[in-house]
C-alpha positions as CSV (number, residue, x, y, z in Angstrom):
1,M,157.9,63.8,79.7
2,L,159.0,60.1,79.7
3,E,161.0,60.5,82.6
4,S,157.9,62.3,84.4
5,Y,155.4,59.9,83.8
6,R,156.0,57.9,87.3
7,A,155.4,61.1,89.1
8,R,152.3,61.6,86.9
9,T,150.8,58.6,87.9
10,L,152.2,58.7,91.5
11,A,150.3,61.8,91.8
12,L,147.1,60.4,90.4
13,L,147.1,57.1,92.2
14,P,149.0,58.1,95.2
15,T,148.2,54.6,97.3
16,L,150.5,52.6,94.5
17,V,153.8,50.6,96.0
18,A,155.4,49.5,92.5
19,I,154.9,51.4,88.9
20,D,156.7,49.0,86.1
21,G,157.5,46.2,88.8
22,T,159.7,48.7,90.5
23,N,158.8,50.3,94.3
24,V,157.9,53.6,94.5
25,T,160.3,56.0,96.3
26,P,160.0,58.6,99.0
27,D,161.7,60.9,97.0
28,E,159.3,59.4,93.8
29,R,156.5,60.2,96.3
30,E,158.0,64.1,97.0
31,Q,157.7,64.5,93.4
32,A,154.7,63.6,92.7
33,E,153.5,65.8,95.0
34,Q,154.8,68.8,93.2
35,C,153.4,67.5,90.1
36,Q,149.7,68.7,89.0
37,P,148.3,65.6,86.3
38,D,145.2,67.4,86.0
39,Q,147.0,70.1,83.4
40,S,148.7,67.4,81.6
41,C,146.9,63.6,82.6
42,S,143.1,63.3,82.8
43,L,141.0,60.3,82.2
44,D,140.5,61.4,78.8
45,N,144.0,61.4,77.5
46,L,144.7,57.9,79.8
47,I,142.2,56.4,77.5
48,L,143.2,58.1,74.5
49,H,146.9,56.8,74.9
50,S,145.9,53.3,76.8
51,R,146.4,49.9,75.3
52,T,144.3,47.2,76.0
53,Y,144.0,43.6,75.3
54,P,141.0,41.7,74.9
55,H,141.9,39.0,76.3
56,R,142.7,41.3,79.6
57,P,140.2,44.1,79.3
58,R,140.9,45.8,82.3
59,D,144.9,45.4,81.8
60,L,146.6,49.0,79.8
61,R,150.2,47.1,79.9
62,S,151.8,47.6,76.4
């Protein structure tokens, strides 16, 4: 599951250029097209499993 987080993230946000400071590759874009994020990743799950910082409220980095 952890290995596919980039594909799921890219499926939800297809215009991303980089994830975690690493550029998105054409192969990852193809893999993201096959991903079905609506089944495993919803806004509710994203909020539930994300962390926010009080001094940077829009920053979801851990």
